[in-house]
N, C-alpha and C positions, 0 to 999 in steps of 0.2 A: 477390854478396848472393844466398844462399837464402832461399826464405819461412821457411823455421826462425829465421831471424836475426829476422824480424819478430816485434813485439807486437802486436795489436790493438788499437787504443785506442776505435773506435765499433762498433757493431751487434753483433748478437746471433748468432752463425753456429748454423745449424741455428733461428735463429725463422722464423717467419712471410714476413718479408719480405725473407732473406736466406738463405733455404734453398741456395741456386747458390751461394755466398759470391760474389753478384756484385754487391753495393751499393755506391752510392759509401762511402767509408773511411777513414781515417787509422790508419796506421801508424808504430810508432817501430823504427829499424835497432837493435837491441840492440849492435853491435859500433861505432858512432859517436854514436847517438843523434840522429841525423836522421829527418826527418819521412819519411814516404811515402806518396801521396795517388793513391788510385784514385777513378776518377770515367769522367763522360760525358766523351768528346772533345768537345774546341771546336775551331772552324776560323775563329775569330776573325780570326788572321793566323798564318801561318807562323813556327816558332820556329826558332831555331836549329838544324844539326843536331843532334843528340843529346839534346834536347829536347823534351818535349811540352808542350800544352797539356790540361788535363783542370780540368771544373767539376763541383762538387761542392755542394750547398745547404747555408745557412746553419746549420740546426741540428745538421749533422756536423761543422765545427767548433769550433761552441759545445759539443758533448759531448765533444770531444778534449780540448779546454783544460781541461775539469769533471777529466776521466782526468788528465790530468798534474799536476791539482795548481796550473793559472796563474789 
């Protein structure tokens, strides 16, 4: 998957809080509809190989749900 395959659901690229494109965000993979999460790494436990834990604020999830019309 390439970055071009992702549609950003949350945050504003170029906005005052996301000007480096490094905010917690959610994306939709255009190829299969999967949700891709960008967030702060969480070390609550060790996930299986090939997986990662990330932590994002609740308001980011709510914004993504609104963007998807759920």
